[in-house]
C-alpha positions in Angstrom: 139.1 95.1 100.0 137.3 92.2 101.6 136.1 94.4 104.4 134.8 96.9 102.0 132.7 94.3 100.1 131.3 93.1 103.4 130.4 96.6 104.5 128.7 97.4 101.2 126.8 94.1 101.4 125.6 94.9 104.9 124.5 98.4 103.9 122.6 97.1 100.9 120.8 94.5 103.1 119.9 97.1 105.6 118.6 99.4 102.9 116.4 96.7 101.6 115.1 95.6 105.0 111.4 94.9 105.3 109.2 96.5 108.0 106.1 95.3 109.7 103.4 97.9 109.8 100.4 97.4 112.0 97.1 99.2 111.2 93.9 99.6 113.2 91.0 99.5 110.7 87.4 100.4 111.3 84.3 99.7 109.3 85.0 96.1 108.3 81.9 94.0 108.9 82.4 90.8 106.8 84.9 88.6 104.9 84.3 90.6 101.8 85.5 93.7 103.6 88.6 91.9 104.7 89.2 90.9 101.0 88.7 94.4 99.9 91.2 95.9 102.4 93.7 93.1 101.7 93.6 93.6 97.9 93.8 97.4 98.3 96.9 97.1 100.5 98.5 94.5 98.3 98.1 96.7 95.3 100.4 99.3 97.0 103.9 99.6 95.6 106.4 98.1 98.1 103.9 95.9 99.9 105.0 92.3 100.0 102.4 90.6 102.2 99.2 91.6 104.0 97.3 89.8 106.8 93.9 91.3 107.8 92.1 90.3 110.9 88.3 90.9 111.0 87.7 90.0 114.6 90.0 92.6 116.0 90.0 95.1 113.1 93.7 95.1 112.4 96.1 94.5 109.5 99.7 93.6 109.5 101.6 94.7 106.4 105.1 93.5 105.5 106.6 96.1 103.2 109.8 97.7 101.9 111.4 100.2 104.2 110.4 102.9 101.8 106.7 102.4 102.4 105.2 105.0 104.7 102.5 103.8 107.2 100.4 106.9 106.6 100.3 106.1 102.9 98.8 102.6 103.7 96.1 104.3 105.8 95.3 106.6 102.9 94.9 103.5 100.7 92.6 101.9 103.3 90.5 105.1 103.5 90.2 105.3 99.8 88.7 101.8 99.9 86.0 103.1 102.3 87.3 102.2 105.7 88.8 104.0 108.7 92.4 103.6 109.5 95.1 104.6 112.1 98.6 103.4 112.4 98.8 101.1 115.4 101.6 101.6 117.9 
């Protein structure tokens, strides 16, 4: 019984594991652009935290494992910027 509970707890923690998604973003020219990208990404369901770097045109997104990186790029593109999933 105890082993079953531990196994279930482990599976639930793995299912709820966060992922770090890195994006390459083009078209950001100023801090207002950074704010726009960040708020757009943070408004996406499953996103927990976003850091956007103007200097190198990247974003790091901490999100639920259910969030698809391509969906985040779609969000960025809807905000008026270019986006590719970084490898």
